[in-house]
Backbone bond lengths (Angstrom), bond angles and torsions (degrees), N, CA, C in turn:
res aa  C-N    CA-C-N  psi(-1)  N-CA   C-N-CA  omega(-1)  CA-C   N-CA-C  phi
1 M - - - 1.464 - - 1.530 110.24 -
2 A 1.306 116.45 146.90 1.462 119.82 -179.91 1.487 111.88 -71.59
3 I 1.312 114.52 165.76 1.477 120.35 178.16 1.554 106.77 -102.48
4 L 1.332 113.25 130.59 1.486 120.85 177.81 1.519 108.51 -83.83
5 V 1.317 115.59 126.84 1.493 120.34 178.00 1.517 106.80 -107.07
6 L 1.293 115.69 124.01 1.486 123.47 -176.97 1.488 110.71 -103.65
7 T 1.338 118.22 110.84 1.427 122.93 -169.60 1.519 115.67 -103.59
8 R 1.331 115.92 -2.56 1.456 118.56 179.58 1.536 110.83 -84.43
9 P 1.334 117.85 170.24 1.497 118.23 173.10 1.522 109.49 -54.62
10 E 1.334 115.14 156.05 1.484 119.75 -167.56 1.515 114.11 -53.50
11 E 1.306 119.40 -47.63 1.465 119.92 -177.43 1.512 112.67 -59.65
12 A 1.304 116.41 -46.46 1.453 122.37 178.53 1.543 111.44 -64.65
13 S 1.310 115.69 -39.10 1.490 120.82 177.99 1.518 111.12 -63.18
14 R 1.308 115.61 -41.68 1.482 117.68 -178.23 1.534 111.60 -72.12
15 R 1.328 118.65 -29.49 1.480 121.76 170.78 1.531 110.43 -61.44
16 L 1.329 115.15 -45.65 1.457 119.07 -178.11 1.520 109.61 -64.52
17 L 1.312 116.05 -45.18 1.486 120.88 -179.96 1.494 111.23 -57.60
18 A 1.348 117.08 -46.19 1.445 122.55 -178.02 1.533 110.43 -60.46
19 A 1.360 115.78 -43.68 1.455 120.77 179.71 1.504 112.65 -64.10
20 V 1.345 117.31 -41.27 1.471 123.02 179.81 1.549 107.96 -65.42
21 E 1.262 118.52 -47.82 1.466 121.45 -177.73 1.548 111.33 -65.63
22 E 1.327 117.06 -36.24 1.462 119.83 174.78 1.496 111.33 -64.74
23 H 1.311 117.50 -42.74 1.457 119.21 -178.43 1.529 111.62 -68.08
24 L 1.335 117.42 -39.47 1.450 120.79 179.69 1.514 113.77 -80.18
25 G 1.314 117.45 -18.37 1.432 122.66 -179.73 1.532 112.03 71.22
26 Q 1.294 117.94 28.99 1.467 121.02 178.20 1.492 111.19 -160.07
27 R 1.313 116.97 164.00 1.470 121.86 175.90 1.531 108.75 -71.32
28 V 1.314 115.91 150.03 1.478 121.09 -178.34 1.520 110.49 -125.95
29 A 1.308 114.28 128.69 1.469 118.68 175.86 1.520 109.59 -60.20
30 H 1.309 117.77 130.08 1.454 118.96 -173.48 1.564 110.91 -149.28
31 I 1.318 111.42 160.51 1.481 120.15 174.22 1.495 107.84 -130.03
32 L 1.336 116.83 127.79 1.468 122.41 174.66 1.548 107.00 -88.18
33 S 1.320 114.17 115.42 1.500 117.38 -177.38 1.506 107.68 -149.13
34 P 1.342 119.83 81.33 1.474 121.31 178.88 1.515 110.75 -54.67
35 A 1.286 117.04 134.42 1.497 122.32 178.89 1.510 111.48 -86.55
36 I 1.339 116.11 -25.25 1.479 120.29 179.51 1.534 109.91 -139.82
37 E 1.297 115.03 158.76 1.458 120.38 173.89 1.500 108.91 -127.07
38 I 1.304 116.50 152.16 1.459 123.74 -173.81 1.541 110.57 -99.10
39 E 1.333 115.14 132.53 1.463 119.93 -179.08 1.546 106.57 -133.39
40 S 1.319 115.74 124.50 1.461 120.93 176.83 1.521 111.01 -65.93
41 V 1.327 116.70 148.54 1.445 120.32 178.78 1.514 109.21 -124.66
42 A 1.324 115.29 150.62 1.497 120.39 177.80 1.504 109.52 -66.05
43 H 1.326 115.61 143.72 1.458 121.90 179.92 1.517 110.37 -153.65
44 G 1.311 116.49 160.98 1.402 120.79 176.55 1.528 112.88 -85.47
45 P 1.360 119.67 -173.88 1.444 120.33 178.35 1.511 112.00 -73.13
46 L 1.293 116.04 163.43 1.499 120.13 172.71 1.522 108.31 -60.76
47 P 1.291 117.87 149.05 1.479 119.56 174.86 1.521 110.83 -62.50
48 D 1.334 116.55 151.66 1.442 120.89 179.19 1.533 111.17 -61.12
49 G 1.314 114.11 144.44 1.478 119.76 172.18 1.488 115.30 86.60
50 V 1.327 120.77 0.10 1.454 121.10 -178.52 1.498 110.67 -62.76
51 V 1.346 118.15 126.64 1.447 120.80 -174.61 1.526 114.04 -111.30
52 S 1.305 117.24 -11.40 1.468 122.73 170.19 1.514 111.47 -156.82
53 V 1.269 117.54 163.21 1.487 122.13 -176.34 1.521 109.29 -123.28
54 I 1.330 113.16 155.85 1.458 123.78 175.94 1.524 107.87 -112.98
55 L 1.320 115.32 128.77 1.474 120.96 -178.39 1.521 108.85 -125.30
56 T 1.333 115.48 121.11 1.483 118.85 -176.80 1.525 111.81 -112.99
57 S 1.340 116.86 14.60 1.460 120.26 174.55 1.532 109.27 -161.57
58 E 1.322 115.15 160.67 1.476 120.83 173.88 1.521 110.44 -62.36
59 Q 1.323 117.76 -38.11 1.443 121.66 -178.18 1.528 111.07 -62.41
60 A 1.342 115.80 -37.79 1.463 119.64 176.52 1.500 111.13 -67.82
61 A 1.321 117.45 -39.69 1.453 120.65 178.09 1.518 111.17 -61.79
62 L 1.316 117.32 -40.59 1.466 121.99 179.86 1.514 111.81 -66.24
63 R 1.350 118.11 -26.18 1.435 121.19 -175.68 1.514 115.01 -105.32
64 A 1.333 116.27 1.22 1.436 118.18 -172.91 1.516 112.30 -66.77
65 R 1.341 117.82 -41.20 1.457 118.89 178.82 1.534 111.04 -63.58
66 G 1.314 116.71 -39.79 1.465 119.59 176.55 1.510 113.12 -65.65
67 A 1.333 116.07 -22.38 1.459 120.21 177.77 1.509 112.48 -82.00
68 G 1.356 115.83 -5.97 1.443 117.80 176.87 1.533 115.11 111.27
69 A 1.338 115.87 -2.28 1.455 119.00 179.01 1.560 110.38 -76.71
70 R 1.253 118.19 121.78 1.481 121.19 -174.31 1.546 110.89 -79.54
71 G 1.299 116.87 149.26 1.434 120.21 177.57 1.520 111.47 -59.95
72 G 1.317 116.05 148.31 1.437 119.55 -179.26 1.527 115.83 95.21
73 L 1.371 115.69 -16.56 1.439 119.52 175.08 1.528 110.92 -65.02
74 K 1.318 115.47 152.55 1.476 118.65 172.56 1.497 109.13 -74.93
75 A 1.341 115.73 135.60 1.463 119.77 176.83 1.518 109.16 -121.71
76 W 1.298 113.82 121.73 1.466 121.34 -179.31 1.526 105.84 -90.70
77 C 1.341 116.85 110.92 1.460 122.62 -170.50 1.514 111.78 -109.85
78 V 1.339 114.33 143.57 1.445 121.04 -176.88 1.527 112.11 -64.04
79 G 1.339 118.25 -36.40 1.455 120.51 -177.24 1.523 112.02 -153.10
80 D 1.316 114.43 -179.05 1.462 120.29 -172.50 1.526 112.48 -64.75
81 R 1.366 117.68 -41.18 1.459 120.32 -176.03 1.535 108.75 -65.93
82 T 1.337 117.65 -43.53 1.441 120.73 178.30 1.502 111.08 -62.56
83 A 1.323 117.62 -38.50 1.450 122.05 178.26 1.510 111.44 -65.51
84 E 1.336 115.64 -40.31 1.499 119.92 176.65 1.529 110.86 -57.39
85 V 1.342 115.42 -49.13 1.472 120.89 179.68 1.524 109.03 -61.37
86 A 1.307 118.72 -44.94 1.454 121.90 179.66 1.525 112.92 -59.30
87 R 1.296 117.40 -39.56 1.476 121.01 178.06 1.500 109.31 -64.11
88 R 1.340 118.51 -41.33 1.437 121.16 179.80 1.522 109.30 -63.92
89 E 1.302 117.64 -28.89 1.463 122.19 179.79 1.505 112.76 -83.47
90 G 1.337 117.89 -0.67 1.452 122.02 175.64 1.514 116.55 97.66
91 F 1.341 117.04 11.27 1.463 118.71 179.16 1.546 112.43 -94.08
92 E 1.291 115.52 156.89 1.476 122.57 171.15 1.513 107.35 -84.98
93 A 1.308 118.02 90.92 1.435 122.78 -167.99 1.542 112.52 -90.15
94 V 1.333 114.26 136.81 1.459 122.73 171.42 1.522 108.66 -118.65
95 S 1.316 117.59 125.15 1.442 121.38 179.58 1.512 111.46 -96.70
96 A 1.344 114.64 132.99 1.480 120.00 176.23 1.538 110.17 -83.01
97 G 1.363 115.82 -12.03 1.441 120.06 175.67 1.492 115.76 67.14
98 G 1.355 117.21 22.93 1.469 117.05 -177.30 1.517 112.99 -162.87
99 D 1.303 114.12 -125.42 1.462 120.60 -176.64 1.531 111.52 -116.37
100 A 1.340 117.46 -167.44 1.455 120.38 -177.58 1.513 110.62 -62.48
101 E 1.308 118.76 -36.34 1.467 119.62 179.77 1.538 110.37 -63.93
102 A 1.315 116.68 -45.28 1.465 118.64 178.38 1.517 111.89 -62.99
103 L 1.360 116.59 -35.67 1.438 121.46 178.61 1.518 111.24 -61.93
104 I 1.302 114.53 -48.44 1.486 119.13 -179.77 1.515 110.65 -59.59
105 V 1.333 115.88 -44.72 1.466 119.94 179.57 1.540 111.03 -59.08
106 T 1.337 115.48 -45.05 1.443 120.94 -179.07 1.525 111.92 -61.18
107 I 1.313 117.33 -45.03 1.461 120.83 -178.93 1.491 110.64 -67.34
108 L 1.337 117.93 -43.56 1.494 119.55 -178.14 1.514 110.05 -66.51
109 K 1.306 118.31 -34.29 1.462 120.15 178.42 1.505 110.84 -66.84
110 A 1.364 117.22 -39.60 1.453 121.92 179.65 1.515 114.57 -73.44
111 Q 1.330 116.09 -27.75 1.482 121.80 -176.70 1.537 111.54 46.47
112 P 1.348 115.99 62.89 1.490 118.39 178.43 1.521 110.98 -70.03
113 E 1.303 115.13 166.11 1.455 120.79 176.16 1.541 107.56 -66.13
114 A 1.319 117.86 142.74 1.466 122.38 177.21 1.550 109.57 -110.58
115 P 1.306 118.57 164.19 1.476 126.86 7.81 1.570 112.61 -83.65
116 L 1.369 113.76 159.78 1.431 123.29 175.38 1.508 107.63 -114.01
117 A 1.333 116.04 164.20 1.459 121.77 175.66 1.509 108.57 -129.39
118 H 1.349 114.76 126.14 1.502 119.81 175.07 1.514 107.38 -92.60
119 I 1.316 115.86 107.22 1.452 121.45 -179.93 1.546 107.48 -91.62
120 R 1.349 118.01 121.88 1.419 118.28 -165.39 1.521 110.87 -157.79
121 G 1.342 114.82 179.82 1.474 121.95 173.70 1.535 111.61 -88.15
122 E 1.326 114.76 173.14 1.496 118.98 -177.76 1.521 110.95 -60.21
123 Q 1.340 116.00 -37.28 1.465 119.45 178.79 1.500 109.98 -105.43
124 T 1.351 115.91 135.26 1.467 119.55 -179.00 1.496 108.91 -146.73
125 T 1.324 117.39 167.25 1.472 121.15 178.40 1.541 106.89 -125.22
126 G 1.294 112.19 157.10 1.504 118.25 174.44 1.492 116.82 93.11
127 D 1.337 119.27 -10.86 1.469 121.45 178.36 1.549 110.61 51.64
128 V 1.317 114.79 45.92 1.496 120.46 -171.04 1.512 110.60 -58.10
129 S 1.353 119.49 -55.26 1.439 121.46 -174.83 1.568 110.94 -63.25
130 E 1.285 116.69 -43.73 1.458 118.84 -178.33 1.525 110.70 -63.57
131 R 1.290 118.79 -41.64 1.477 120.83 -177.02 1.513 111.54 -72.69
132 L 1.291 118.96 -36.45 1.478 120.91 177.78 1.515 109.08 -67.69
133 T 1.319 116.02 -44.42 1.509 120.04 179.84 1.526 110.85 -58.91
134 K 1.341 114.16 -43.98 1.475 117.88 178.62 1.504 113.31 -63.67
135 A 1.357 114.33 -28.17 1.449 120.01 -179.05 1.545 111.33 -85.39
136 G 1.321 117.48 2.46 1.451 122.19 176.76 1.494 117.79 102.99
137 L 1.340 117.63 2.72 1.498 122.30 178.00 1.516 107.48 -108.87
138 M 1.298 119.69 97.87 1.442 121.59 -178.53 1.531 109.91 -57.43
139 T 1.315 114.86 124.15 1.471 121.21 -175.21 1.529 108.47 -133.12
140 H 1.324 116.55 124.77 1.463 122.36 178.96 1.551 110.25 -98.65
141 D 1.304 115.82 147.59 1.484 121.58 172.82 1.518 109.98 -90.56
142 Q 1.309 115.44 137.73 1.482 121.27 174.01 1.518 106.19 -132.73
143 V 1.313 118.02 101.68 1.460 124.01 -179.23 1.505 109.06 -84.74
144 V 1.320 117.10 122.74 1.493 121.42 -174.36 1.513 112.70 -122.34
145 Y 1.310 119.88 -8.02 1.468 120.88 178.75 1.506 110.60 -157.23
146 R 1.330 113.38 161.98 1.479 118.58 175.40 1.519 107.30 -129.98
147 Q 1.331 114.63 160.30 1.489 121.89 177.79 1.517 108.85 -108.20
148 K 1.324 117.25 129.05 1.426 121.36 175.83 1.513 110.81 -114.22
149 D 1.332 115.75 140.51 1.462 119.62 178.48 1.518 112.94 -62.29
150 C 1.324 115.76 141.92 1.492 120.62 173.13 1.544 107.99 -108.52
151 T 1.315 116.15 144.71 1.470 120.23 168.92 1.489 108.17 -68.49
152 L 1.330 117.74 131.87 1.453 121.36 -179.36 1.543 111.65 -66.40
153 S 1.301 114.16 150.44 1.451 120.74 177.28 1.514 113.08 -54.98
154 P 1.325 119.54 139.01 1.489 119.80 173.41 1.485 113.20 -53.35
155 E 1.324 117.50 -29.00 1.492 121.77 179.01 1.530 111.89 -59.47
156 V 1.349 116.08 -32.37 1.468 119.09 177.81 1.543 110.49 -63.00
157 F 1.312 115.33 -46.90 1.485 118.58 -177.19 1.498 110.92 -72.42
158 E 1.332 118.10 -32.64 1.455 120.19 177.00 1.539 111.03 -65.41
159 A 1.329 116.22 -41.33 1.463 120.26 176.85 1.522 112.26 -62.79
160 L 1.335 116.13 -42.46 1.461 119.48 179.33 1.530 110.53 -66.31
161 S 1.312 117.90 -42.79 1.483 119.70 -179.77 1.499 111.78 -66.46
162 G 1.321 117.55 -22.17 1.458 122.66 177.61 1.517 112.43 -89.65
163 G 1.322 117.37 5.42 1.478 120.82 177.25 1.519 114.70 79.80
164 Q 1.323 119.26 13.71 1.448 122.40 178.54 1.520 111.15 -75.66
165 T 1.347 116.26 141.96 1.441 120.03 171.97 1.530 110.28 -86.13
166 L 1.358 113.64 133.13 1.450 119.33 179.76 1.537 109.52 -106.58
167 V 1.303 115.11 135.34 1.487 122.81 173.49 1.524 105.08 -105.41
168 V 1.336 116.02 120.15 1.493 120.71 -170.94 1.514 111.27 -125.79
169 P 1.338 119.29 100.55 1.477 120.55 173.17 1.545 109.08 -72.73
170 L 1.346 115.40 132.18 1.459 119.74 -179.13 1.552 106.53 -127.56
171 F 1.330 114.49 128.87 1.458 121.65 -171.87 1.496 115.35 -102.20
172 S 1.298 119.52 -5.99 1.475 121.99 -179.23 1.524 110.33 -155.91
173 P 1.347 117.34 153.19 1.476 118.90 175.32 1.494 112.42 -56.03
174 R 1.356 116.17 -35.39 1.462 119.47 179.85 1.525 112.99 -62.92
175 S 1.333 116.72 -44.49 1.459 119.45 179.32 1.518 111.79 -69.06
176 A 1.344 116.68 -32.08 1.455 121.27 177.86 1.541 109.85 -61.93
177 E 1.350 112.73 -47.31 1.488 118.14 -178.93 1.530 110.34 -63.79
178 A 1.346 116.73 -45.64 1.451 121.53 -176.49 1.502 111.22 -61.79
179 F 1.338 116.29 -39.56 1.504 118.81 -178.99 1.515 110.49 -74.17
180 L 1.343 117.33 -50.83 1.465 119.92 -166.85 1.495 112.89 -74.62
181 R 1.334 118.94 -22.50 1.463 119.99 178.85 1.507 111.08 -68.19
182 Q 1.324 117.26 -15.23 1.490 121.14 -175.06 1.510 112.69 -97.70
183 I 1.320 119.19 -7.13 1.457 121.53 178.96 1.513 111.21 -118.68
184 K 1.311 118.34 176.28 1.430 123.91 179.55 1.497 110.40 -93.30
185 A 1.323 116.90 146.58 1.456 120.69 179.83 1.519 113.17 -60.54
186 A 1.350 116.35 -28.47 1.410 119.75 -176.89 1.573 114.02 -84.85
187 D 1.317 115.65 -4.73 1.450 119.90 -178.01 1.562 109.85 -66.14
188 P 1.330 117.06 145.09 1.481 121.38 -177.50 1.528 111.28 -75.05
189 V 1.320 115.64 83.26 1.469 121.22 -175.72 1.546 108.25 -124.40
190 R 1.340 115.48 129.33 1.441 119.91 176.01 1.530 108.68 -109.64
191 I 1.303 115.12 116.33 1.486 121.20 -175.39 1.521 110.09 -92.15
192 I 1.316 114.99 136.15 1.500 122.27 169.68 1.498 103.21 -109.27
193 A 1.360 117.78 115.52 1.452 120.27 -178.55 1.531 108.69 -105.41
194 M 1.360 113.73 136.12 1.463 118.03 -178.13 1.476 113.78 -70.51
195 S 1.330 117.11 -25.60 1.463 121.09 -176.14 1.537 109.96 -151.26
196 K 1.335 115.99 171.68 1.463 118.86 175.70 1.515 110.97 -62.56
197 A 1.358 116.52 -36.99 1.452 118.53 179.46 1.560 111.62 -60.72
198 V 1.320 115.88 -40.39 1.472 120.13 176.73 1.543 110.14 -66.30
199 A 1.334 117.00 -40.93 1.445 121.14 178.97 1.509 111.93 -62.64
200 D 1.370 115.33 -44.28 1.426 119.21 179.53 1.511 113.62 -60.78
201 K 1.347 116.13 -40.36 1.451 119.84 177.21 1.520 111.10 -67.84
202 A 1.330 117.16 -38.98 1.478 120.17 178.55 1.509 110.72 -62.91
203 S 1.323 115.58 -42.64 1.483 120.73 179.68 1.534 108.77 -63.36
204 A 1.315 117.79 -43.80 1.436 121.53 -177.51 1.531 109.59 -64.15
205 C 1.322 116.91 -27.62 1.483 121.32 -179.90 1.515 112.20 -87.40
206 G 1.321 119.27 2.99 1.427 121.44 176.02 1.520 118.88 104.69
207 A 1.348 115.62 -0.48 1.483 118.03 179.51 1.511 109.83 -68.83
208 R 1.335 116.48 142.30 1.438 121.03 -178.68 1.525 114.23 -111.57
209 D 1.321 115.37 -32.56 1.464 121.49 -177.69 1.508 107.47 -105.18
210 I 1.350 117.48 100.74 1.458 121.80 -175.15 1.533 109.84 -132.02
211 L 1.306 113.68 127.89 1.447 120.71 174.21 1.533 108.59 -116.04
212 V 1.325 117.30 126.78 1.444 121.57 179.31 1.552 109.13 -93.08
213 A 1.319 118.94 128.71 1.425 123.37 177.79 1.565 109.98 -57.98
214 E 1.308 118.09 149.14 1.446 120.58 -178.60 1.543 111.89 -65.82
215 R 1.355 116.25 -30.01 1.454 120.32 178.43 1.500 105.94 -140.20
216 P 1.346 117.47 153.39 1.468 120.26 -179.50 1.552 111.55 -84.71
217 D 1.335 114.34 63.65 1.457 118.29 176.70 1.537 109.89 -143.17
218 L 1.344 114.98 170.98 1.483 118.77 -174.01 1.528 110.89 -65.65
219 E 1.307 117.57 -40.61 1.473 118.49 -177.15 1.553 110.41 -60.07
220 A 1.311 117.22 -43.79 1.432 119.49 179.73 1.513 112.62 -67.71
221 M 1.340 116.64 -34.66 1.449 120.25 174.56 1.515 113.93 -64.82
222 V 1.350 115.14 -37.39 1.485 120.23 177.86 1.536 109.00 -65.21
223 L 1.304 117.44 -45.80 1.468 120.12 -178.54 1.517 111.18 -64.00
224 A 1.321 117.22 -43.47 1.443 120.56 179.69 1.549 111.40 -63.86
225 T 1.306 115.75 -42.27 1.439 121.70 -179.97 1.534 110.13 -63.64
226 C 1.323 118.02 -43.60 1.453 120.41 177.63 1.524 112.02 -62.36
227 R 1.307 117.70 -38.76 1.454 119.40 177.32 1.526 111.83 -62.56
228 R 1.311 114.50 -41.39 1.498 118.61 -179.76 1.530 109.76 -67.48
229 I 1.308 117.79 -41.07 1.469 119.46 179.48 1.527 111.22 -64.40
230 S 1.323 115.89 -40.75 1.466 119.66 -179.76 1.486 113.34 -67.05
231 M 1.342 118.06 -26.10 1.482 121.47 179.82 1.497 112.67 -77.49
232 A 1.319 119.05 -17.83 1.439 122.90 -173.13 1.513 110.34 -73.37
């Protein structure tokens, strides 16, 4: 059986592992090897008059209060997990249940009062603020964290040198780049991409075996990962 490589921060990786093992009904050989780490960045206050926030990651949801967003504000969230975290932080969360495209569609359909603030990391996809502003909803960017590459665990390279096949779920273009730049294109790695954007980045970085999850959410990633593990 292949080895599952978990590239998210530890808490998120362990949630994924638990879900995969529950679905398969057995323990799974795995390596914890975060591809990126999160670092808060200095920022100013939110612009005056912001009446709701946009959150495109769990990390943004965790930092929104520290960025000046008061509890009780509506939070437009990219997916269910981000919305769950936002609710725990005291926001009135709405989940778009998908990716940045679904989020933009959800917000434009609702036509909330503006201005809005997109609380996010330094790197983002979808040009959310720019597109909403062009559509008539003034949206400010508020960058509150950055992602730094992590050196992969020695266990990853030991497994590859031993001829083991690795199954690697990747949840963002940034993590795809951080992981794949450290291995060889010919290495036996099966990528599970959360979205087409992740798959495109993985392909550009030399990955050859890529499966895109049916939906950009954790449940679909778990199912795709289990299929890949079972095929090994």
